[in-house]
Structures are given as C-alpha cells and as structure tokens.
C-alpha positions in Angstrom: -71.7 80.2 13.4 -69.5 77.5 14.2 -68.4 76.0 10.9 -69.6 72.4 10.8 -67.4 69.6 10.3 -67.8 66.0 9.4 -68.3 63.8 12.7 -65.4 62.0 13.6 -65.0 58.4 12.9 -66.2 56.4 16.1 -63.8 54.5 17.7 -65.4 51.1 16.2 -64.7 52.4 13.1 -61.1 54.0 13.6 -60.4 50.1 15.4 -61.6 48.1 12.2 -59.6 50.2 10.0 -56.9 48.8 11.8 -57.7 45.4 12.2 -56.1 44.2 8.7 -52.8 44.8 11.0 -52.1 41.1 11.9 -49.9 42.5 14.9 -52.8 44.9 16.0 -54.3 43.2 19.3 -58.6 44.2 18.8 -59.7 42.9 22.4 -57.1 45.4 24.1 -58.1 48.4 21.2 -61.7 48.0 22.3 -60.6 48.0 26.1 -59.2 51.1 26.0 -61.9 52.8 24.0 -64.2 51.4 26.6 -62.4 53.2 29.3 -62.1 56.4 27.4 -65.7 56.1 27.2 -66.1 57.3 30.5 -65.7 61.7 31.3 -66.3 64.0 34.3 -70.0 64.5 32.6 -70.8 60.6 32.2 -68.7 59.4 35.3 -71.3 56.4 35.5 -72.0 54.4 32.6 -74.2 51.4 31.4 -72.7 48.9 28.8 -75.7 50.1 26.5 -74.4 54.2 26.9 -70.2 52.6 26.4 -71.5 50.7 23.4 -73.4 54.0 21.7 -70.9 56.0 22.6 -68.1 53.9 21.2 -69.4 52.2 18.6 -68.2 49.2 19.8 -70.7 46.3 20.0 -72.9 45.7 23.3 -71.6 42.2 23.8 -68.1 43.1 23.3 -68.1 46.4 25.8 -69.8 43.6 28.3 -66.8 41.9 28.0 -64.3 44.4 28.0 -65.9 46.1 31.3 -65.9 42.2 33.3 -62.1 42.1 32.9 -61.6 45.4 33.8 -64.2 45.0 36.7 -61.8 41.3 37.7 -58.8 43.9 37.5 -60.0 46.3 39.8 -60.0 49.0 37.1 -63.9 49.8 37.0 -66.7 48.8 39.3 -70.4 48.2 39.0 -72.2 49.2 42.5 -76.0 48.8 41.4 -75.6 46.4 38.7 -76.1 48.4 35.7 -73.8 51.3 35.5 -69.8 50.8 35.8 -67.8 53.6 36.6 -63.9 54.2 36.9 -62.0 52.6 39.9 -58.9 55.0 41.9 -56.5 51.9 40.3 -56.7 53.4 36.7 -54.5 56.4 38.6 -51.9 53.9 38.5 -51.7 53.8 34.9 -51.5 57.7 34.2 -49.0 57.7 36.7 -46.6 55.7 34.7 -46.8 58.0 32.2 -46.2 60.9 34.1 -43.3 59.5 36.1 -41.8 58.4 33.1 -41.9 61.1 30.9 -38.7 63.5 31.1 -40.5 66.6 30.6 -43.2 66.4 33.1 -40.3 65.4 35.7 -38.2 68.3 35.0 -41.5 70.8 34.6 -42.5 71.3 38.0 -39.6 73.3 39.2 -39.9 75.6 36.5 -43.5 75.6 36.9 -43.5 76.3 40.5 -40.8 79.1 39.9 -43.5 81.2 37.5 -46.2 80.7 40.0 -44.2 82.3 42.9 -43.0 85.1 40.5 -46.8 85.7 39.6 -48.9 84.8 42.3 -50.6 82.4 39.8 -51.1 78.9 38.7 -48.6 78.0 35.8 -49.7 74.7 33.8 -47.6 72.6 31.2 -50.0 71.1 28.3 -49.3 69.0 25.3 -51.4 68.3 22.0 -53.0 65.1 22.4 -55.0 64.8 19.3 -57.8 67.7 19.0 -57.4 69.0 22.5 -54.6 70.3 25.3 -53.8 67.5 28.0 -52.7 69.4 31.1 -49.6 67.3 32.2 -48.2 69.2 35.2 -49.8 72.1 37.3 -48.3 74.5 40.0 -51.1 76.0 42.4 -51.7 79.1 44.2 -54.6 79.8 46.5 -56.4 82.0 43.8 -59.7 80.1 42.5 -61.0 80.9 39.0 -64.1 79.4 37.3 -62.1 76.7 35.2 -61.5 73.7 36.9 -58.0 72.3 35.6 -55.9 69.4 37.0 -53.8 67.2 35.4 -55.0 64.9 33.1 -57.6 67.7 32.1 -58.5 68.3 28.5 -59.3 71.6 26.0 -60.0 72.0 22.4 -56.8 73.3 21.5 -58.4 76.1 19.2 -59.6 78.3 21.9 -57.0 78.0 24.5 -53.4 80.1 24.6 -51.8 76.6 25.0 -53.6 75.1 22.3 -53.0 78.4 20.2 -48.9 78.5 20.5 -49.1 74.5 19.6 -51.0 74.7 17.0 -49.6 77.5 15.6 -46.2 75.6 15.2 -47.3 72.7 13.3 -46.2 71.3 10.0 -48.1 73.1 7.3 -49.7 69.7 6.3 -51.1 68.8 10.0 -52.5 71.9 10.7 -54.7 71.7 7.7 -55.4 68.2 8.6 -56.3 70.0 12.0 -58.7 72.8 10.4 -60.5 70.0 8.2 -61.6 68.0 10.8 -62.4 70.1 13.8 -65.6 71.5 15.1 -65.1 74.9 16.0 -67.7 75.1 18.7 -68.3 78.8 20.0 -68.3 79.0 23.5 -68.4 82.6 23.9 -68.9 85.4 21.6 -65.2 85.7 21.5 -64.6 82.2 20.3 -62.8 82.1 16.9 -65.3 79.4 14.7 -63.7 80.6 11.3 -60.5 78.6 9.9 -59.6 81.3 7.9 -59.5 83.4 11.2 -57.7 81.0 13.2 -55.1 80.9 10.4 -54.5 83.9 10.8 -54.2 84.4 14.6 -51.8 81.8 14.2 -49.2 83.2 12.2 -49.4 86.3 14.1 -48.8 83.8 17.4 -46.1 82.4 15.8 -44.6 85.5 14.8 -44.9 87.1 18.3 -43.8 84.0 19.9 -47.0 84.0 22.8 -50.7 83.8 22.5 -53.1 85.7 24.5 -56.5 83.6 25.2 -58.8 86.6 25.7 -62.3 84.9 27.0 -62.7 82.6 24.5 -63.5 79.5 26.1 -65.6 81.4 29.3 -66.4 84.7 29.8 -64.0 86.5 32.5 -61.2 83.8 32.2 -57.8 84.8 29.9 -54.4 83.1 29.7 -51.4 83.4 28.2 -49.0 80.8 26.8 -45.6 80.7 25.3 -44.2 77.4 23.9 -41.4 75.0 25.2 -39.5 74.0 22.8 -36.9 70.8 22.7 -33.2 70.7 22.1 -33.9 70.7 18.4 -36.2 73.3 18.5 -39.5 71.4 17.8 -42.3 72.8 20.2 -43.4 69.8 22.4 -45.9 71.7 24.9 -47.0 75.1 25.9 -46.6 77.1 29.3 -49.4 79.1 30.6 -51.2 81.2 33.3 -54.6 81.7 33.4 -56.7 85.0 35.4 -60.2 86.1 36.1 -60.1 88.7 33.4 -61.5 91.6 35.9 -58.5 91.1 38.1 -55.6 91.4 35.4 -55.5 93.3 32.3 -54.4 92.1 29.0 -51.5 94.7 28.9 -50.4 93.4 32.3 -50.4 90.0 31.3 -47.9 90.9 28.4 -45.8 93.0 30.7 -45.9 91.1 34.1 -46.6 87.5 33.1 -44.8 87.0 30.0 -40.8 87.6 30.8 -40.9 84.8 33.3 -42.9 82.4 31.5 -40.4 82.7 28.8 -37.5 82.2 30.6 -38.8 79.2 32.3 -40.0 77.9 28.9 -36.7 78.6 27.4 -34.7 76.6 30.5 -37.3 74.0 30.3 -36.7 73.2 26.7 -32.8 73.2 26.8 -33.6 70.1 29.3 -35.6 68.3 26.7 -33.1 66.2 24.5 -34.8 65.8 21.1 
C-alpha cells in the first residue's frame, strides 16, 4: 500500500507564510496560484472550484480572474467557468527561449531520436514532479501523452530516478518525508526505504530504467545531464512500449547514445 503523507499546504498557506516579507507581492502570488489551479483534468473551473483548490478566498480569486481576463490570459464563455487562453503560452515561451539548457538541447535530443527511432525527451525536477522542457518526436505512438510542459511524479519515472538519485542527502530526506507515494501499477515503488535503495543503485550505475512503474506496458530509460561543474541539472530519456523493446535491448541499444548526448550537452551547460 502507498505510504500516506500529510497533505501539502495549500497555495494560500504558502502565500501566507511568506506574507511577512515587505517585498513579497501577495496579489501577484495569488494570481500565479490561480493560474496553477488549472490542469489537463480541470481545464474549465469556476471561482468556487479554484478557491477550494488553492485555499484563496473567493473574492480574491474573482479579482485575479477578472484581471487575467482583462489581460487576455483567461476567458469565461458561459458566465461561470473560466479557461486559460493561448496568450498564456507566451509565458512558457519566455522561459523556453531564454533557458540555455533548453535552447542547446534540441540537436542532442534529435540525434538520439534518430539513432534509436524513438522519441527522446529532456526533463528537470520542479517541486516533486519532473517537468518536460524539450522533446524530439517520432511517429511511434505510446499510451502516455507527453508534451513540453507535461508533469509526472518523480518517484515513478526514469528521469525522476536519475535526478532524485543525485540530490543532496538532506534534500532527498525532505522529498521522501513529504511525497505521497501513490501506487499506479503493481510495480510502483511505494516504500521510502525501497525507493532510497533503488536510487542508490541508480547513482552507482549512472542510469535508470522505469519498467511499468506508472503505466503498464510502458518502460523508459534515462541518464543524468550534468553541467560543467558536475551538478545534475536534468535527465534525458527514451520511452517505449514494453512489448516492443526489452529491458536488455534498452540497455544495449539506447543507453550508449543517451550517455553520449547527455555528456556532450552537459559540456555546454556552464555552472
């Protein structure tokens, strides 16, 4: 069974905890929290739903949505439910176009994808999830739908493994203390002790294979990407259908080009 953790504090609680800082803009923080309340599962949300999800009072949520609507970032077609608008993509583009790792990664992802005839991705750790920041796609289709900006739990993904494995001990302790190790398949690791052991193996081997940890019939292999100072800043992976590619073949066919690409990419990432 999954290990139960205490619920993470709401966005409102986190904002309140920072409210003693005279330079902290509570209104801006609330607006960002409201934006973060939308998801793939909840693309249309009411003021009441966003208030419940974020913990922010309804009146404040209403003002945030009014401001975002006036600026063109959200819209309300039925007078009740709001949805993000395409203008929001500009915020993400600003990050992607100004982050050296994302800018220089694409040729290396393309090279791996061409070599193995599978999609190759780059992801970083963002809070307790991995965040996909770049992808090179092929025509092959897998059941997991991933795009730039997609998020997955770090503890059941190969990229998550290679990043978590290289966290400082104190940061890994904090992660394992707060994360809720939800069971997605019978293979999902839900024991903090066992997860710590597997991360130690990943740290020693230099790569990770997530074999049907989050979805049956899907496996992936990842390697860490280190910057010029040797710090792990991302992970590079290939995801396949388990029926098509064995674990043995992933090691022999995918690992060498992944390692070479990650090494060359890392050499261009100055600390």
